[in-house]
N, C-alpha and C positions, 0 to 999 in steps of 0.2 A: 504493500500500500504506500503510495506517494505521501511524503510529508507535506503538510500545508505550507503555503508560502510564508516566509519570514517577513513580518511587517516592520518597515523601517521609517524612522524620522531622520531627515538629513538637514542639519542646521549648518548654514554656510554653503548652500547648494550651488551658488553662483561662483564660488571661488575655485581655485585649482583642484583641491582635494575633493570638494563637493562635486565638481563636474566629472572627475575621474570615478567617483563612487557611482554616479548615475550611469556611467559607461559600463561599469561592472554589472549593474542592475539590468541594463539592456541586454547584456550577454547571457543572462540567466533569468529571463522574465518569468519563467514558471516557478522559480525559487524565491523571488523577492517581490514584495508589493510596497510601493511608497505610500505611506499614510500622511506624511507631513513634510513640507519643504519650507526652509527659511533662508532668505537671501538678504543682501545688503542693499546697495543703491543701484545695482544693475537690474532694474525692473524689467527691461526688455528681455533679458535672458531668463529671468525668473518666470515671466509669463509663458515663455516658450516651454520651460520645464513643467509648469503647472498643466499646460494643455497636453503635453506629451505623457506625463505620468499620472495625471488626474488624482492628486492627493485630496483627502477630505479636509485638510487644514493647510494653511500657508501663512507666512509672515514676511513682511517687507519693512525695512527701515523707513521707506518713504511710501507715499500713498499709492495704492495699487487697486486696479479694477479686476476682480477675480471672477472666474466663471461661476455660475449658480451652484455647481456641484462642490465647490471649494469654499470653505469658510475661513475668515481671518481669525487668527489666534496668536497669542504671544508665544515666544520661543519656549517659555516655561510650560505653557499649556500643551504645546506640541510634544515636548520632551516627556511629559508625565501622562500623556493620553493613555487610557487603559488598554487600547487595542495595539499599542506599539510594543514590539518585542525588543528592538535594538535601536538605540539612539546614536547616530553618528554626529560627533561634535567636531565640525570642520570650520567653525568660526575662528576669527583671529582675536588675540588680545583678551581683555577682561570681559568682552561680550559673552564668552563661553562659560563664565563662572556660575551665574545663577541658573541658567538652563541645565548645566551639569548637576548642580545640587538638586534641582527639581526632579531630574531623572533618577538620581540616587535615592531620594526620599520616596520615589514611587517604585523602588526596587528593580529598576530596569538594568539590562545589560547595556554597556556604553562602549562604543568604539571611539577612542579619543585621539584626535589629531591636533588639538589645541594645546600647545606647550604651556601657555601662560596659566592655564587652569591649575596644573600641578605645581608650577613654579611659584605662583602667587599664594596659593592656598593649599599646598600639599598636605599639611597636617589635618586640616579640616576635611578635605576631600576624602582622604584615605580613612579617616576615623568614621565619617558618615557612611562611606561605602561598606565598611565592615559591619557597622551597626544595622544597616538596612539590607545586607546581603546582596548588594549590587556589584556586578563584575565589571571591572575596567579592562578593556582589551586595547592595547596600544596600536596605533596606526603608524606612528613615526617609524621609519625603516629600521633605525638602530634599536629601538625598544621592542619592535616586533621581532627583530632578530634574536634578542636576548630571550624574549618570551618563548619563541619557538625552540631555542636551544634548551630551555628548562623543561619542556614537555617530557613527562615520564621520569624526571630526575627526582630523587629523594635525598641525595647526598648534599653536603654543604658546598657553598660557593666560596672559592678562594678570592676571586675578583671577577669583574666584568671589564671588557675592553671595548670602548666605543671607537669607531673609526671616523676620521675626519678627512674629507677630500682636500681640505685646505683652501677651497674656493679658488678664484682666479689669481690671487696675489701672494700665495705662500712663498714665492721665490723673490719677491720684491724687497728692496731696502726701504727704510723709513722715509728717505728722501723721495723715492719713487712713489710711495704710498700717498704722500702729500699731494701728488699731481693726478691721482686717480679720478676719473670722471664717473658720473652716474652710469653712462653707457658701458664703461669698462666693468663696473661692479655688477651689472645685470647680466653679464656674459658668463654664467656658471659653466665650468668645463664638462660637467657630467649630468647634472640634474636640471629639469625644467620645473620651476617653482614660481610662486608669487613674488612680487617685487620686494616686499619687506623681508621675507625669509631668505631671499637670495642675497640681500645686503648683509643680513645677520650671518650668513654662511661665509661671506667674504671677510667679515671682522672676526669670525669664529665665536661671536656671541652665541650663535645657534648651538654650538657644541657645549658651551658652558651651561646653557639652559637645559640641554639634554642630560647633563650630569645631574642637575638638580631633579629633573624628572625621574631618572633612574633611581636616585636615592629614595624617592617616595614610592615608586611603582614596585620596586623589588626589595624594599626595607634594607637597603645597604648603606653602611657608613661611607662617607666620602673617600676615605683612604682605600676603599676596595673598588673604586671606579677609576679606571685609567683611560687615557686617550692616546691614540697613535694616528699619525698621518698616513693616509692611504689614498693617493690621488685617483686611483681607478674606480673607487666606489663600488667594488664588487663584493668584498667582505663587509657586511653591514654592522656586525658586532661579533664579539667572541665572549665565551664564558669559560673561565678556568675553574676547575673543581679542585677539591682538597687533595686529590691524588696526583695532581699535575696535568691531568687530561684537559685538552682544550676542545670545545665545540664551537663551530662558526656557522653562520647562515650566509650563503652566497647567492647572488643573482645579479642580473644586469640592473642598472639603476633605473627602476621604473616603479613609481609609487602605486600603480595599480595592483602589484603583487601583494604588498602588505595590506592594502585596502581589501582586496578580495579575501585574504585569509581571515581578516577581522570579521567580515560578513559571513563567511562560510564555516568558521570554527565550530566544532572540531573537525569538520571535513576539509579536504583539499579538492578543488575542482579543476578539471582540465579546461583550459581557456586558450583556444588557438590565437587569440589576439595578443597574448602575452609573449614577449621574446624569451628564448631559452639561451642559456649560457653555454658557450663552447669552450671548455677548459683548455683545449689544445691551442686556442688563439688568445689565451689570457696570460698576461705577465703581471704578477702581483708585487707591489712594492710597499714596504712599511717603514716609516721613519719616526723618530722622536720629534715632537713639536717644540720649536723655539718659542716658549711662552712670552719671552721679553718682547717679541715682535707683534704679539696679539694681546694688547692690554684689555680688550673687551672680554676675552676668555678668562683672564685672571680676575677681572672685576666680578664676573658671574660666579666663579668658584668661591671667591671670598664672601660674596653676598649669600650664597647657598650655605656656607659653613656658619655664618653669623645667624642665619635663620630669622625667625620672627617676621617683621615687615620689610626687612632689607630686600628679599627677592622681589616683592611687589614694587618697591621703589626702583629697583633695577629695570624691571620690565617696562614700567611707565616712562622712565627716562630714556631708555633705548628706543621706545616707540616714537617719542618726540624727536630724538636726535636723528634717527633714520629717516623720518618724514621730512625733516629739514634738509638732510642731505639729498633725498630724492627730488626735493623742490629746488635744489641747487643754491640753497641759502648758506650752507656750511660745507667745508671740505671733508674728505673722508676721515682724516685723523681727528677732526673735531668731535666725531661721534663718541669716541672713547673719553675724550676730555670732558664733555658735558655730562656723561654718565658718572664719571669719577667724582666730579665736583658735586653733583646732586647727592650721591651716596655719602660724601663726606659731611654734608649738611643735615643728613637724616638722623633723627632721634628715634631709634628703633623701639618697637614694642615686642617683647620676647614671646608672649603667647597671645597673638591677636585674635579678635573676633572677625567675622566677615566685614562688619562695619569698619573696623580698624584698617583692614586691608584696602577697602574701597576708598577710605579717607586718605590713606597713604598714596594710593594711585593718583588721586586728584592733586595732592600736594606735590608729588614728584613731577607730574606733568607741568604744573604751573612753575615750579622751580627750574626745571630744565629749559623751558621757554624763556624765562627771565635771564638765565645764565647765557643762553645763546644770544639773546638780544644785547646783553651787556658786552659780550665778547665781540660782537659785530660792530659795536659802537667804538671800540678801542682802535 
């Protein structure tokens, strides 16, 4: 007897991850049914998605004229709807926080692609997920790789190793980095991603955020999480066990693979649209990262270890700084400088509430903007 279709809510459906999620759904239309879609300001694309997948609920950040068969709902209402089996959190930034908590409180399974949810509020999210028996399945390729390596394992972990492509600039000097353009930063050598995450990959902020994510997802101390440079982006992460054995997950750099596994877990599905890796044509390189050349990585690691509201301040300052860089108002190196100054002014709260985290986010955004403005005046 065939299993009933898994009912999905996809928050952030108009972004890169959301669009790729819907591509997977199209490949397996008998296995998945879209119950809810939420997009940002790209209403033209969202309308097309609504017409194609016919969800019962939809949300847009701006006014939207929906078909009669689809009702407007908040992201929290979509995430907690009783008919939804799996909630895909593909929004960016703090917008994913309250919908994730709504899904958790409703006991939903969650496929999480939003880094900031765990970075900003990891302690709250993991505590509530345990309390409400909600399962968090990582979509990030690195965390999906760790998760896959841990399937069936009952022995202790010695450490996990996240791989970093290094982005387009890992061989540049500081003098060369000062002249990097927005166009240069958006040319990632191996991945196709959204603009903000592509810049974060170039600064290696993205990798620092992933360390904080791994800390919460897998209950690991920071000293058991390593990073190595791997320009090919073929090995997505490794797990070392207490006997010295290493397990790794390998694939071509294509986000559809971890997305599909998050949707189909515990099954694996054959998908002719996904590329297969030919190991005979693969040359793998691993190197140590020179952290002195990537201040954003170091700032993220320090904020993660300090905990409390520091990671929330980090995320907010980074979002402002990257936005200013993309708008060509600051140069590439100023991103790290603005984040560093913002964090130095922050008076952290060790055990924050959600309200404290959101207040920190607001404060850090205002502070980062003020610092950038003052810096440009000089």
